[in-house]
MIDOSE-1310 file (N, C-alpha, C; in nm, 2 decimals, decimal comma, always signed):
residues 100
mktn	+6,31/+3,63/+11,05/+6,19/+3,55/+11,09/+6,22/+3,40/+11,08; +6,19/+3,34/+11,18/+6,21/+3,18/+11,20/+6,11/+3,11/+11,11; +6,16/+3,02/+11,03/+6,06/+2,94/+10,95/+6,08/+2,79/+10,98; +5,97/+2,72/+10,96/+5,98/+2,58/+10,97/+6,00/+2,51/+10,84
kdsk	+6,09/+2,43/+10,83/+6,12/+2,37/+10,69/+6,00/+2,29/+10,64; +5,91/+2,24/+10,73/+5,79/+2,16/+10,69/+5,67/+2,25/+10,68; +5,68/+2,38/+10,69/+5,57/+2,45/+10,67/+5,53/+2,47/+10,53; +5,41/+2,50/+10,50/+5,36/+2,52/+10,36/+5,28/+2,65/+10,34
tlsq	+5,27/+2,70/+10,21/+5,19/+2,81/+10,19/+5,05/+2,76/+10,17; +4,96/+2,85/+10,18/+4,81/+2,82/+10,15/+4,80/+2,76/+10,00; +4,87/+2,83/+9,91/+4,87/+2,77/+9,77/+4,91/+2,63/+9,75; +5,01/+2,59/+9,84/+5,06/+2,45/+9,84/+4,97/+2,37/+9,89
iine	+4,91/+2,40/+9,99/+4,80/+2,32/+10,06/+4,68/+2,29/+9,97; +4,63/+2,40/+9,90/+4,52/+2,40/+9,81/+4,56/+2,30/+9,69; +4,68/+2,32/+9,63/+4,72/+2,24/+9,52/+4,73/+2,10/+9,56; +4,77/+2,07/+9,69/+4,78/+1,92/+9,73/+4,63/+1,87/+9,75
qfge	+4,55/+1,95/+9,81/+4,41/+1,89/+9,84/+4,31/+1,89/+9,71; +4,33/+1,99/+9,62/+4,24/+2,00/+9,52/+4,30/+2,00/+9,37; +4,43/+1,99/+9,37/+4,49/+1,98/+9,24/+4,53/+2,11/+9,19; +4,60/+2,11/+9,08/+4,66/+2,23/+9,01/+4,53/+2,31/+8,94
kgtv	+4,56/+2,44/+8,91/+4,46/+2,52/+8,85/+4,42/+2,45/+8,72; +4,29/+2,44/+8,68/+4,25/+2,37/+8,56/+4,20/+2,25/+8,58; +4,23/+2,17/+8,69/+4,17/+2,04/+8,71/+4,02/+2,05/+8,76; +3,95/+1,96/+8,73/+3,80/+1,95/+8,77/+3,79/+1,98/+8,91
erte	+3,87/+1,92/+9,00/+3,86/+1,92/+9,14/+3,88/+2,07/+9,18; +3,99/+2,13/+9,13/+4,03/+2,26/+9,17/+3,92/+2,37/+9,12; +3,87/+2,35/+9,01/+3,76/+2,44/+8,95/+3,63/+2,43/+9,05; +3,60/+2,31/+9,09/+3,49/+2,30/+9,17/+3,51/+2,37/+9,31
feeg	+3,64/+2,35/+9,36/+3,67/+2,42/+9,48/+3,67/+2,56/+9,47; +3,72/+2,62/+9,37/+3,73/+2,77/+9,34/+3,58/+2,83/+9,33; +3,50/+2,75/+9,25/+3,36/+2,79/+9,24/+3,29/+2,80/+9,36; +3,31/+2,69/+9,45/+3,24/+2,68/+9,58/+3,29/+2,80/+9,67
yenf	+3,42/+2,83/+9,66/+3,47/+2,94/+9,75/+3,40/+3,07/+9,70; +3,40/+3,10/+9,57/+3,34/+3,23/+9,52/+3,19/+3,24/+9,58; +3,11/+3,12/+9,56/+2,98/+3,13/+9,62/+2,97/+3,15/+9,76; +3,06/+3,10/+9,84/+3,07/+3,12/+9,98/+3,10/+3,26/+10,01
klga	+3,20/+3,32/+9,94/+3,24/+3,46/+9,95/+3,13/+3,56/+9,93; +3,05/+3,54/+9,83/+2,93/+3,62/+9,79/+2,84/+3,62/+9,91; +2,80/+3,50/+9,97/+2,71/+3,50/+10,08/+2,77/+3,57/+10,21; +2,89/+3,55/+10,22/+2,96/+3,62/+10,33/+2,96/+3,77/+10,31
lvhd	+2,97/+3,82/+10,19/+2,97/+3,96/+10,16/+2,83/+4,02/+10,18; +2,73/+3,95/+10,15/+2,59/+4,00/+10,17/+2,56/+4,00/+10,32; +2,60/+3,90/+10,38/+2,58/+3,89/+10,54/+2,65/+4,00/+10,60; +2,78/+4,02/+10,58/+2,86/+4,14/+10,64/+2,80/+4,27/+10,61
arie	+2,75/+4,29/+10,48/+2,68/+4,42/+10,45/+2,55/+4,44/+10,52; +2,48/+4,33/+10,53/+2,35/+4,35/+10,61/+2,38/+4,39/+10,75; +2,47/+4,31/+10,80/+2,51/+4,34/+10,95/+2,56/+4,49/+10,97; +2,64/+4,53/+10,87/+2,69/+4,66/+10,88/+2,58/+4,77/+10,87
kglt	+2,47/+4,74/+10,80/+2,36/+4,83/+10,79/+2,27/+4,81/+10,90; +2,30/+4,72/+10,99/+2,21/+4,71/+11,11/+2,07/+4,64/+11,08; +2,06/+4,56/+10,97/+1,93/+4,50/+10,93/+1,93/+4,35/+10,96; +1,81/+4,31/+11,00/+1,80/+4,16/+11,01/+1,76/+4,10/+10,87
qeql	+1,77/+3,97/+10,87/+1,73/+3,91/+10,74/+1,60/+3,95/+10,69; +1,50/+3,95/+10,79/+1,36/+3,99/+10,77/+1,35/+4,12/+10,71; +1,42/+4,22/+10,77/+1,41/+4,36/+10,73/+1,47/+4,38/+10,58; +1,58/+4,31/+10,57/+1,64/+4,31/+10,43/+1,54/+4,25/+10,32
avkc	+1,49/+4,14/+10,35/+1,40/+4,07/+10,26/+1,28/+4,17/+10,23; +1,22/+4,23/+10,33/+1,11/+4,31/+10,30/+1,16/+4,44/+10,21; +1,27/+4,49/+10,24/+1,33/+4,61/+10,15/+1,33/+4,57/+10,01; +1,38/+4,45/+9,98/+1,41/+4,41/+9,84/+1,31/+4,32/+9,79
gtnk	+1,20/+4,29/+9,85/+1,09/+4,22/+9,79/+1,10/+4,07/+9,78; +1,17/+4,00/+9,89/+1,19/+3,87/+9,89/+1,14/+3,82/+10,03; +1,19/+3,70/+10,07/+1,16/+3,67/+10,21/+1,29/+3,63/+10,28; +1,27/+3,62/+10,42/+1,38/+3,59/+10,50/+1,45/+3,46/+10,47
syis	+1,37/+3,36/+10,44/+1,44/+3,23/+10,39/+1,53/+3,24/+10,28; +1,49/+3,32/+10,18/+1,57/+3,34/+10,07/+1,70/+3,41/+10,10; +1,70/+3,51/+10,18/+1,81/+3,59/+10,23/+1,91/+3,49/+10,30; +1,86/+3,41/+10,39/+1,93/+3,31/+10,46/+1,99/+3,21/+10,38
kven	+1,93/+3,17/+10,27/+1,99/+3,07/+10,18/+2,10/+3,13/+10,10; +2,08/+3,25/+10,06/+2,20/+3,33/+9,99/+2,31/+3,35/+10,07; +2,29/+3,39/+10,20/+2,40/+3,42/+10,30/+2,48/+3,29/+10,34; +2,40/+3,18/+10,33/+2,46/+3,05/+10,38/+2,50/+2,95/+10,26
nvkd	+2,50/+3,01/+10,14/+2,55/+2,94/+10,02/+2,45/+2,82/+9,99; +2,34/+2,82/+10,02/+2,24/+2,71/+10,00/+2,17/+2,74/+9,87; +2,16/+2,85/+9,82/+2,08/+2,89/+9,71/+2,16/+2,98/+9,60; +2,15/+2,92/+9,48/+2,21/+3,00/+9,37/+2,13/+3,14/+9,35
vris	+2,19/+3,24/+9,33/+2,13/+3,37/+9,32/+2,15/+3,42/+9,18; +2,04/+3,47/+9,12/+2,05/+3,54/+8,99/+2,12/+3,67/+9,00; +2,18/+3,71/+8,90/+2,25/+3,84/+8,91/+2,15/+3,95/+8,93; +2,04/+3,95/+8,87/+1,93/+4,06/+8,89/+1,88/+4,06/+9,02
tlqr	+1,87/+3,94/+9,09/+1,82/+3,93/+9,22/+1,93/+3,99/+9,32; +2,05/+3,95/+9,30/+2,16/+4,00/+9,38/+2,18/+4,15/+9,37; +2,15/+4,20/+9,25/+2,16/+4,35/+9,23/+2,05/+4,41/+9,31; +1,93/+4,35/+9,31/+1,81/+4,42/+9,39/+1,85/+4,41/+9,54
iiev	+1,90/+4,30/+9,59/+1,94/+4,28/+9,72/+2,04/+4,39/+9,76; +2,15/+4,41/+9,68/+2,25/+4,50/+9,71/+2,21/+4,65/+9,69; +2,14/+4,68/+9,59/+2,10/+4,82/+9,55/+1,98/+4,86/+9,63; +1,88/+4,79/+9,62/+1,75/+4,83/+9,68/+1,75/+4,80/+9,84
glgg	+1,79/+4,67/+9,86/+1,79/+4,64/+10,01/+1,89/+4,70/+10,10; +2,02/+4,70/+10,05/+2,13/+4,76/+10,12/+2,17/+4,89/+10,09; +2,12/+4,95/+9,97/+2,15/+5,09/+9,93/+2,30/+5,09/+9,88; +2,35/+4,98/+9,83/+2,49/+4,98/+9,77/+2,49/+4,98/+9,62
rlnl	+2,60/+4,94/+9,57/+2,62/+4,92/+9,43/+2,69/+4,79/+9,41; +2,64/+4,71/+9,31/+2,70/+4,58/+9,28/+2,80/+4,60/+9,17; +2,93/+4,56/+9,19/+3,03/+4,57/+9,09/+3,07/+4,44/+9,05; +3,08/+4,40/+8,93/+3,12/+4,27/+8,88/+3,25/+4,29/+8,80
svtl	+3,33/+4,18/+8,80/+3,45/+4,19/+8,72/+3,47/+4,05/+8,65; +3,56/+4,04/+8,56/+3,58/+3,93/+8,48/+3,74/+3,92/+8,49; +3,79/+3,81/+8,53/+3,94/+3,79/+8,53/+3,96/+3,67/+8,44; +4,05/+3,68/+8,35/+4,10/+3,58/+8,25/+4,23/+3,53/+8,28
């Protein structure tokens, strides 16, 4: 495989832009990514189930605006609310893990 001597890995780019792991900037970046990923997962699951934001909101007892904010990383979501969205609204199961 041909490589460019000036090419960089994603890890190298992230280190350059946000610092090494453990720095304030890197921690903020990683937390932001996790929130973005959560919203994207809810969005993708909703689409897979063929539901609109309004339909999902009705099923889990919230409103369309709240679902939109979760999906677009505008709103912090409580674990209990996320669990209700996933389990009641989408018929799924919420699995959490801790990595040290």
